N, C-alpha and C positions, 0 to 999 in steps of 0.2 A: 120398556122393550124386553121380551123374553129372551133370556140368555140361551145361546146355542150350545149344545151338548156335543156334538160331533164335528160340525163345521168348524174349520179352522184349527183344527187338533192335529196331532201327530201319531195317528194309528199306525200300526205295522201294515205295510203294504199287502195288499191281497195276495200277490204272487211272490211275496219275500221268501217264504220257507220253501216253496218249490224250486226257487231259483238257487237258493243257497244250497239245498240238498241235491241239485242236479236233476230234479225231477220234471221240471216244466219242458214240455216237447215243443220245440221250434220246428218251423218247416224244413229245415236241413236235418233235424233228428228222425224224420218219419221214415220208416221201411216198411213195405208191404209184400205180402208173400207172392211171388212170381213176377216181382216188378222188373221193368226194363230200365236200363241207363240211358239217359239221353245226353248227347253232347252236340254242339253246334259246329258246322263249318262257317267260318267267318271270313269276311272280305281279306284278301291279300294286299289290298291297296286302297288308300283313301279316297279316289275317285277313278273309277273304271267302268267301261261297258262289259257285260257279260256276254261272251260269244258263244260258249257252250259250257255245259256241265256234265261230266261223265262219272256216273256213280257205280260203274260195273265192278272195278276192282274193290270198292268199299262194301259192296253187298256180297262179295265172296269171302269177306273175313268171317272165320268161325265165330259163331254166337252172335252175328248181326241179324236183327230181324227185319228191319226196314231202313231204307233211305229216302227220305222225302225232300222233294224239292219244291218250287212255286207252283208247279201244276197239281201237286197234291192238297193245295190249300182249297177246300170245297166252297168257301163262302168269298167273302171280300178280302183280298190279300193286302190289308192295310189296317193300321190302326194309329191312335194318337188321341190324347184327352180332349184337344181342342179341334185340330185338323187332322184327318186321318191320311197322313202322307208318308207314314213309314211302312215299308212292306213287311210282312210276317215272314216272307222268304223272298229276297230279291231274285229278279228273273231277267232284267235287262240292264241293270245299272246298280253300282255300288257308290254310296256317297261319304262313308266313312269306314273306319277300321273294324268297327264294331258290328257292321251289317251281317245278317244272317243270310247265308245262301242255301244251305242244306241242313237237314237234321239226320242224326244216326241214332238209332235204337237198337241196343244190344243186351245180351244177358248179362254182362259185366260191364264195368267202367272202363277196363283196360282194353276190352274189344271195341267198344264204342270210340275210344280215343284213337285206336289204331286204325279203324275204318275213316275216321275224320281226315287222317293224314293221307288216306288213298283216294279221297274225292279229288278228281281233277277238274279245275275251272280255268278255262282259257279266257282271258282279259284282253281288251284293248285298253291300255293304260292311258288316262287323261290327266292332264296337268291339274294338280289340286288348286282350289281356291282357299287361300290362306289368310288373307287380309280383308276384313269386312269393308274397308274403304274402297278397295280395288272391286270387291264384289258388287258394289253399288253402281259402278260405273256403266254406262249403257252398252258398252261393247264386251262386258264380262259374260262369259258363258253361263247359261241359267241352269241352276241345280234343280229347279222345279218349274212347272209350267207358267207360274205367275211371275217368275223372276226370282232375283235374290234378296229382295226386302220383303221379308215376312210381314213386318208391320212397321208403321210410323206414326207419329203423332206430334201435333204441335198445339200448345197451350199459351195463352197470353192474357196476362192481367195487368191493367194499366198500361204505361209506357215506360219501358225500361230505359230509353234514351233519356227521358226527362228526368228519371230517377238517378241516372248516372251523373247527369249535368249537375244534380243538387248534392251530390255525394262529395264528402271531404275525403274520403278513403276510398280507393277501388284496387280491388285485388283480383289478378287474373292468373290462374294456375290450370295445367292440365293433369289428370289423374289417369292412372291405368291400374286396374284390379284383375287378378288372374283367375284362370278357371281352377275350380277348387273342387276335389273328391269329397263325397259324403263320408268316407271311411268308416261306415258302419261295421260292428263286428262280425255280423252273419251277412255272408254274400247272398246274392239272390238264390232263392231255392224254392223247391215244393215237390208235391208229388200229386198225381191225376190217376183217377180210377172211375168206375161206374159204381154207384151206391146201390143199396137194397131196392130203391125205387126205379132204378134205371137212368138216373141223372148222371151225366158227366161231371164229376167232381173234381175241382182243383183246390187243394189246401196249398196255399202259396204265401208269399212275404208282402202283399199288396197293401195299400192304404185306403183303397175304397173297393170294398168287394162287389157292390152293385154295379159300378161303373166296369170293372174287371169282367163281370158276368156279361154285361152287354158287348163289351170288345170281344170276348171269346165266342159268343154266340154268333155275332156278326161275321167272324172270320171262318167259323166252322158251318154257317148256313143253318144253324139250329134255333128252333124257338127259346125264348128266354127260360121258360119252365124245365127245359131239358139240361140246363146248365147250373150247377151249384158251385158256389165259391166260398171257400173259408180262410180267414186270416187272422184269427184273434191274438195271437203273440208272434211278433216279429223281432228279430236281434237287431234293432236299430234301423233308421231309415232317414230322418231329417228332411224329407221330401224326395229322397233318391229312389224311393219304391212306389211313388206315385204314379208314375208311368208303367205302362206293362213291361215286364221283364221276362219271366220264364213261363207265365200263364197260358199264353196261346200255344207255345211249342209242346208244352206238357199235354194240353187238351189235343192237340193235333195228333201225336202218337197214340195216345189212347182211343182216339176216335178211329184211327186206321187198324190198330192191333187189337182193340177190345182187351188190353192188359194194362194193368197199372204201370205207371211210369215215374222216374224220379230224375230231378236235376238239382245240381249244386255247382254254382259257377265257382271256378277258382279265382284267386284274387286278380291274378292278371286280367283274366276275362271279364270280370266285374268291372275293374277300371276302365277297360278299353270299351265296353259295351253300354254302360248305364249312363244316364243323364250326370250332369254336373252343375255347379254354379257358373252362371254366365260371366265370362270375362267381358270386361267392358272399358273402353275410354271415354272419359268425361272432361269436357272442357268447361270451366266456370269462370265467369266474371261477376263479382259482388261488390256492392257499393253501400256505404253508410254514412250518416251525417255526422258532423263533428261532435254532436251531442250523444252519439251511440246508437242511433235508430238506423235499423235496416232501410234501404230505400230500393234497392233493385238487386234482382238475381237474373242473370242469363246463363242458360247452360245448354251445351249439345251433348247427348248421350248416345253412343253408339255400342249396343250389345251384340256380341258374337253368339248367335243361337246354334251354330254348327249345322248338321247335316239335316236336321228335321224339326219341326214347329214346337212339338211338345207344348210347353206352356210359355214360349218365348213372347208371344204377344202381351199376355197378362203382367209377365215379368217386367217388361219394359214398361208398361203402364204404371206399375207400383213404382219404378224408378222414377217416373216423370211426377206422381203423385206426391212423392216424399222429396222431391228434388230440392226443396227449400227447408227441409227438416220441420220442426215443430215450431215454426217461427211466423210471426206476421210481417209480411213483405208486401208493400202496396204495387211494386211493378216486378212482373216476372215475365220472362219469356223462356220456353223450353222446347227444344226440338228433340224427338227420339227416333231412333232407327233400330229394329232388330233385323239382323242380316244373316241369311244363310251362308255357310262355308262348308269346308270339308275338315274342319277341326273338331272331331268328335260330336256330341250333341249336348246341349244343355236344357234344363227345365226347372223344376221347383227345388228349392233349397232354402232352408231355415233363414228367414229374412226376405226372401222373394223379391229381389229388386232393391228394397230398403237398404240393405246391407251395402251393396254398392253405392248408392246416392249418399249414404250417411258418411262414408269416408271422405267424399269430397266435400259436402257442405260443412261438415264439422271442421275439417282442415281450414276451410275458407273462415268459418267463424273465429277460429283461434287467431289466424293471421289478421283479421280485422281487429279483433280485440287488442292484440299487441300493437297494431298500427296506431289505434286510439289510446293506447296506454290505459286500458281498461281491464279491470278483473275479469278473467274469461268466463267465470260463472255469473258474475253479475250482468255481463254483457249478454249472456243468454236470457237469464231471467227477464231483463228489460225488454226482449224482443219475443218472448214466447206468446204463442196462440193463447186465446181464452174462448170460452163458449160465446157464440155470437160473432166472433171474428171470421174474415173471410180467408180461407187457406189459399196455398200458392196456385192451385187451379180455380180459384175465384168462385169457390162454393162455401156455404155458411157452416161452421163448426157447430153442430146442434145438440151435441151430447158433451158431458163433463170432459175437461181437458185437464189432465194430471201433470203436464209438463213442468209447470212452475213449482208444484209442490215436490217433485222429484229434484229439481235444482235446489230449491231452499234445503231439502233434507241432506243432499249431498254437501252443501256448503256448512252444515252443522256437524257433518262427520269429522272424525278424527282425523282421517288422512289428509283432507283438504284444510282443515281448519288449522293443523299444525304442519303444514307442507313444507315450511322452512325447516323444521327440525328434522324431518325425514330426508330432505335433500342434503342437508350437511353431514347426515351420519356417515362415518367411515369406519365405525368400530370394529367391523368384521374383516378389515384389510389391514396390512401391515403398513408402516409408516412409509416405506419405499413405494408401495403401490398406490397409496391414497391419492397422490396428484393425478393419477390416470383414470381414476373413477369418477364419473359423473352420474348425477342422479337428477332425475325430473318427474314432476307430477302433471298428469294431462287430465282433461274432463272431456265427454262428450255426451250430447243429449239427443234423444231421438223419439221418433213416434212409429207406430207400426199398426197398419190397417188390420183389422180383425174380421174374419169371415170372408167370403167371395167377392162382396162388392155388389153394387147395384146392377141389374140386368142380367145376373146369373142365378139360377134357382139354388136356393141355399136354405136348406130345412133340416130338421131332425125328428124322426119319428122314433118313440121308444115304447116297449111293453113292459108293465109291471104285472107280476103274477104274486097274488097273495094266497099262501097255502094255509091249510087248517091249524098246523102248529104255529102260525104267526110268522113264518119265514117269508122274506120278500125277495123276489128274483127280479133283476133288471135285466132287460134284453135290449142292447143297443149294437149296431153294426160297425161301430168304430173299432179301430184296431188299438192294441196296447203295444206301443213300440218301445217302451222303456220309460215313458214320460209320467206314468203313474194316474192315468186317466181313470182306469177301472176303480181305483181305490177313491178318487174323488166322487165317482158316480155312486159308490156305495155310502160314502159319508152323507151326501145330499138325499139319497133315498132313506137313509135310517133317520136323518133329521126329520124330513118332512112326514115320515110315517110314524114317528115316535117309536122306533124299535131299536134294539141294540144292533151296533154294527155287525157283530157276529151272526146275526140273523139275515144278513144281506148277502146275496149272491149275485154276481155279475155275469152274464153270458154274452160273448162278444162275437162280431164279425163272422156272420155265416148267413149266406142268403135263404136259406131254408128255415132257419130258427130265430132269426132277429130282423126287425124291420129296417128299413132304409133310414139310417142315421145320419148320411152324407159321408163326405171325405174326412179323414183323419189328417187335416192340414189347416193352414191359415189360421193358427191359434183359436180355433173355434170350437173345439170339442166341449169344453168345460161350460162354456157359455151356451151353446146350442143343445147339447144333450142335457146339461143340468136344468135349463128351462123346460125341456121337454118331460124330464123327471117330475119336476114340480106340477107340471099340468096333469100329468098321468096320476100322480099322487092324490091331487084334489079329486079327481074323478074316482079314483079307488076309495078314497075315504067316504065319499058320498054313497057309493055302491054298498060299503059295509054298514053305513048307517041305516040303509034301506033293508037290509037282510043279513041274516046270520050265515056265516061260512059253512058251506057243505063240504062234503067229502072232496068235492072237485076243485074246491078253492074258487078264486075270482081273478080273471085277467082283464086288462084294460089297456087301450093304446091311445096315444095323443102325439100330435105333430106341432112342433114349434116352427114357425117360420122367421128367419132372421129379419129384424127390422133393416130397412135400406134408406138410403139418401133419397131425397125426392127431386134430385137433378140426376141426368144420365149422361155421362161423358164418354161411355163406350167401354166394352169388355172388362166390366167390373169397377169402372171409375164412376164416382169415387166411393170410398167408404163412409159409413156413418159411425162406426164404433173404431177406437183406437186404444191400444195400450202405450205406456209412454215410460221413459227410463233416463236416468243419468248415471254414467259410469265414472269413476276416478280410479286412475291407474298410476302406480309408483313403478318407475323403471330405473334400472342401473346399467350403465354402459362403460365397459371397458376400453378406453380409446387406444390402448395398446394392441388388443387383439380383435376389437370390433364386436365382442360378444355383447349381447343384450340380454338381460334378465329381467323379468317382470316379478317385482317383489311382493306387490300387494294390489288387490282390486277391491273397490267398494261399489256394489251395485244397489242402486236406489230405483225400485222398481214399481210402477203403478200397473197392476194387472186386475184392479178391482179388489174385493174381499178376497182374501186367501182361503181356498176351501181345504187344501192338503197342504199343510206348512212344510213337511218334509220334502213333497214333491216340487213345490214352489223353490225351495232352495237348491234341490238337486238340478232342477231345469237351469237356474242360474249359474251353479257352478260349472255345469257342463258348457253352457253358453261361454262362459268365461275362457275354458279351455278351447273352445273352437274359434273365438275371437283371436287369442294368441296365435293359433295356427294360421289364420288368415293374415295376420299382420306380419308374423316373422318366419314362418315355415313352409306352407303349403302352396304348391303351384304344379299343375299337370303341365308338363312340358312336351313340344311337338317339334319335330323335324318334318316340315313340308307334309303336315298332316298326319304323320306317323307319331304314335306315342313313344315317349323315350322313358318315362319312369311309371312302370305298372306293377310295382309291388311297394311295400312298406320300408324296403331298404333304400329305395331312391325316391319315392314320394314321401317326404319328410314330414311325421307328424309331432307334435309337442308330446313328451311323456310326462310322468309324474313329476321328473326333476324340472321340467320347464314351466309347470303350472304352480303358482304360489300356494303355499300352505295358508297364506293369509288372504283368504277370500271372505269378505263380509257382505251378505245379502240382507237388505233392509226393505221389506214391504211398505210401500206408500199406498195406502188403501183409500184411493178415492173411489168410493162405491159407485157403480153403475147402476142407474135406476132400473134399467131393463134386464139386468143379469140376475142370475139365480143367487139369492142372498147378497147381491151386489158384485158377483164375481164377473170378469172379463176373461182375459188369457195374458199368458207371459211367455210362452214357449219360444217366441221369435224375438221380441224385444229385448229379452235377456242377453242376446248375443250380438245385436245390432250395433250397439255403442261401444263395445269392448275395443274393437280394431281401431277406430279413429282416437279413441282415449289414450291408446299406447302410441300412436304416431304423434299426438300432442305432447305426451310426455317426453318421447324422444326430442322433440323440438326444444323443449324446456331444458333438457339435459345437456344438449351439445349445439344447439341453435341451428340445426339443420331441419329443412323441411322436406321429408321424404314424400314424393308424390307417385311412387310406384310400388305395389305389393309384389312378393313379401320383401321386407326389409331384412337383409342378412349381413353377417359380420363384414363380408367383403365390400357392401354398401357403405356401412359405417365408415370402414378405414379409408374408403376412397373419398368419402365426403370430408372426413378429418383432415386428410392430407391436402385437399383443395382449399380448405378454410385457412390452413396455415401458410398457403402460398401468397 
């Protein structure tokens, strides 16, 4: 087999130099001559009827050019990825504190902010709905015309009652996971203007420019060809910029004023207004035989989707799809509910439902292994799915399953293999402190659906340009969010075209200059865009064989459609392709103070063949940090629908002091036959298993099973005291 020259290597990122030198322009950096600053009047209450909006005092502020309300939305006053249930500007009702009621555009940001404070909105305050269980009751006030249950699902495989009757060990627990903020460095930002062709142009922070274009055009009543959207580089997203944020508001101001406009949300406004990770409650009952075989999984999942749909339905579906993890279980029953409340609103977030479910099922797996006195890794290995097995929702696994390979790799790793030594080590502590220091090692395995799933259009179109000097330009409309995707695209293009990497350029995310490559989500871009690049490269090579390159060069386009499962269970269910992983975590607990330190993490990840090795490791290390945050620090707090912690002084994130220097990422390359050079994706699975591995390590350290996240020092102290009684 021909050795690969570029794929699998560690080239310098395409954007590295520009980032280090501060030359890369992000949406928040853009400034345009004569631009207006745009600020938003947001709801004063989590739930209320709007009785009147008085903008006269705001319009009188010096420098204010316009104040816009719902009556100024010329098209459809609604948006949303799946269901268009979120108003551009509210006119009759507000459903969460981030709802937009009016826009102010002014010559300066100070004038715009002053005017915002002078917009008077009279409300009839309504009782907020804050508990999903209460929201589902028949007598609960309806937040939307269809009621408060956005989506529900039930799936059954075999007979769980029979499974439990045969089980030697049955474990029942309830789990609660919090709302989590994406906490990206760059808040939602962008500019808008009319370009030279007369197109209303929005340069923003989105994750799918073609969908943003559609939503802007719909809201403004414009034809698609009159709207242009760009978003090549964005300062972080993790799914939080998949939904519309500033795009329609910017476009609306430029539409009315014919002037350029700019928005940059404050951190407080960002946390209040944008989507979050769904908080959820999960009830689990699992059973296994005396010989250590899983026999039954029953679970009830209730996801708080907040005020609007966004992707609440698909997120719930992935919770259900992954409810039994990467394991073969003959009997499964799962009920799921995604429920509207007045608690902010939630949508896409790295892991997309798998993250929540993995916390529960991996805690259950550890509890069952302990009850059976089995090695926790061996227990997982003996129960994993393989190709040809039927998954939890009773469909066949038809592609390669790398779960067992990641578990075996983790077992060979230093941290698990010599865990006794790591747990006994107190060398960094004084003799007087050593008795109060407890250490534990925990493991967790996971699977993560790749792509949008069956029933949802999922494709990537790519254009390749070959110039007379031998340079290749890749045009793809996905965004570079920090993940290193553009570098991976360049590597694949260089490899298949046989040109040096420095001869490849990537042009991204512009509805005018790049074809529709789909959304930058769902761990799909390397796989989808990479396959399209290979197809286009084959076409381009054939063209080059037929004719010499003229002064104009050659351009070709190709579209790759992601393969899907041959069964359809609804809204993206199920997936055909999955990535897999096993994490091992070492934690240390100070039982005097309750402090928890994560000392080391090993990540064994199957994302198929690694294309960009440094990017692969970067994704993993970022996923470890995010998993630590989910386990130990992060939680958006509410008081009756009102946000309590809207900045990073009170919304606590892990810092460099909380993330271990000892992070080891090991690629487990189970090559995917349908992937470009055997690649799949790793951007989500690298985070999913970290949190339950930490929870399992805590149990190993102090013998306490925490079922509510995040686990803080006070929780540890309380648990330790209770154990002593």
